[in-house]
C-alpha positions as CSV (number, residue, x, y, z in Angstrom):
1,M,316.9,-64.8,4.5
2,R,314.5,-65.1,7.5
3,L,315.7,-61.8,8.8
4,L,314.9,-60.2,5.4
5,I,311.4,-61.6,5.3
6,L,310.8,-60.6,8.9
7,S,312.0,-57.0,8.2
8,L,309.8,-56.8,5.1
9,F,306.8,-58.0,7.1
10,I,307.4,-55.5,9.9
11,G,307.9,-52.7,7.3
12,F,304.7,-53.7,5.5
13,T,302.7,-53.8,8.8
14,I,304.0,-50.4,9.8
15,A,303.1,-48.9,6.4
16,L,299.6,-50.3,6.6
17,D,299.1,-48.7,10.0
18,L,300.3,-45.4,8.7
19,I,298.1,-45.3,5.7
20,G,295.0,-46.9,7.2
21,R,292.0,-44.9,8.3
22,T,290.2,-45.2,11.6
23,Q,286.7,-46.7,11.0
24,W,283.9,-47.2,13.4
25,A,280.9,-49.5,13.9
26,A,278.2,-49.8,16.5
27,V,275.5,-52.4,17.3
28,K,272.8,-52.7,19.9
29,G,270.1,-55.3,20.7
30,K,268.4,-57.4,23.3
31,L,269.1,-61.1,24.0
32,L,266.4,-63.5,25.2
33,C,266.5,-67.1,26.3
34,E,263.1,-68.8,26.2
35,G,261.5,-65.4,26.4
36,K,263.4,-64.2,29.4
37,P,266.3,-61.6,29.4
38,A,269.6,-63.3,28.8
39,S,271.7,-61.3,31.2
40,G,275.4,-61.8,31.5
41,V,275.8,-63.1,27.9
42,K,279.1,-62.1,26.3
43,V,278.8,-60.1,23.1
44,K,281.7,-58.9,20.9
45,L,281.7,-56.4,18.1
46,M,284.2,-57.8,15.6
47,E,285.8,-56.9,12.3
48,S,286.4,-59.7,9.7
49,D,289.9,-59.7,8.4
50,N,289.9,-61.6,5.1
51,S,293.6,-61.5,4.3
52,F,295.2,-61.9,0.9
53,L,297.4,-64.5,2.6
54,P,294.9,-66.9,4.1
55,G,295.9,-68.2,7.5
56,F,298.7,-65.6,7.9
57,L,297.1,-62.2,8.6
58,D,293.4,-63.2,8.9
59,K,292.8,-62.8,12.6
60,D,289.6,-60.9,13.2
61,D,289.8,-57.7,15.2
62,K,287.8,-57.1,18.4
63,L,286.4,-53.6,18.3
64,A,284.5,-53.9,21.6
65,S,283.1,-56.4,24.0
66,S,280.7,-56.5,26.9
67,K,278.0,-58.5,28.6
68,A,274.2,-58.1,28.3
69,D,272.7,-56.2,31.2
70,S,270.0,-57.5,33.5
71,N,267.4,-56.8,30.8
72,G,269.4,-58.7,28.2
73,E,270.3,-55.5,26.4
74,F,273.7,-54.5,25.0
75,N,275.2,-51.6,23.1
76,L,278.7,-51.7,21.6
77,S,280.8,-49.2,19.7
78,G,284.4,-49.6,18.6
79,S,287.0,-48.8,16.0
80,T,289.9,-50.2,14.1
81,K,292.4,-48.8,11.6
82,E,292.1,-50.4,8.1
83,I,292.9,-49.5,4.5
84,T,289.7,-51.1,3.1
85,T,286.1,-50.7,4.3
86,I,285.6,-52.7,7.5
87,E,283.3,-55.7,7.6
88,P,281.8,-55.6,11.2
89,Y,279.8,-58.4,12.8
90,L,278.3,-59.2,16.2
91,A,279.4,-62.4,18.0
92,V,277.1,-63.7,20.8
93,F,278.6,-66.4,23.1
94,H,275.9,-68.2,25.0
95,D,274.6,-71.4,26.7
96,C,270.9,-71.0,26.2
97,K,269.2,-74.4,25.7
98,D,272.6,-76.0,25.7
99,G,272.3,-78.5,28.6
100,I,275.6,-79.7,29.8
101,T,277.3,-79.5,26.4
102,P,280.9,-78.2,26.8
103,C,281.9,-74.8,25.4
104,Q,279.5,-72.1,24.2
105,R,277.3,-71.6,21.3
106,V,278.4,-68.8,19.0
107,L,275.9,-66.8,16.9
108,R,277.4,-64.4,14.3
109,I,275.4,-61.6,12.9
110,D,276.9,-59.7,10.0
111,I,276.4,-55.9,10.2
112,P,275.8,-54.1,6.9
113,K,278.8,-52.1,5.7
114,S,276.6,-49.0,5.5
115,Y,276.7,-49.0,9.4
116,S,280.4,-48.4,9.4
117,N,282.1,-45.0,8.9
118,W,285.4,-43.2,9.0
119,G,286.0,-40.6,11.7
120,S,286.2,-40.2,15.4
121,S,283.0,-42.0,16.5
122,A,280.2,-44.2,15.1
123,K,277.6,-42.2,13.2
124,K,274.9,-45.0,13.0
125,T,274.1,-47.9,15.3
126,Y,272.9,-51.2,13.8
127,D,269.8,-52.5,15.7
128,A,270.0,-56.2,15.9
129,G,266.6,-56.3,17.5
130,S,265.5,-58.9,20.0
131,L,267.3,-62.2,19.5
132,E,265.8,-65.4,20.9
133,L,268.9,-67.6,21.6
134,A,266.9,-70.8,22.3
135,G,266.6,-71.5,18.6
136,K,269.1,-73.1,16.3
137,F,270.9,-70.8,13.9
138,K,272.4,-71.5,10.5
139,G,276.2,-71.2,10.6
140,E,276.2,-71.4,14.4
141,T,279.5,-72.6,15.9
142,R,281.0,-73.4,19.3
143,S,283.9,-71.8,21.2
144,C,285.6,-72.8,24.4
145,F,287.7,-69.7,24.7
146,N,285.3,-66.7,25.3
147,R,284.1,-66.8,28.8
């Protein structure tokens, strides 16, 4: 029985990959900490996977990752293969105004679906603007695994 379920799962996964379409998203912005460029801050362009089987297939996809440059600026572009329209977001992992608290603060910024497209590259780039990381953000979380 377990072998049958595993075979069905593998077959389903392969079928999704064959019928999915490559979709792109891009985001840029500038990070500040107390008004100064937040260089070296890790940023990830992610895609939210809201599975019909919660907790089973709902691991978000990383489309791209980088660190903010010496001016606090970043520019990310990446793709994934999905059947439905992707739901991209920017994740910023930082320690601005965090003292000695363990782990990093995580800021999530949802990117409008209108900034994603099918094809071979991103056609539009979402400008997240200048983000002051010293403030507190609604929905902010913490992570110990993204250094």
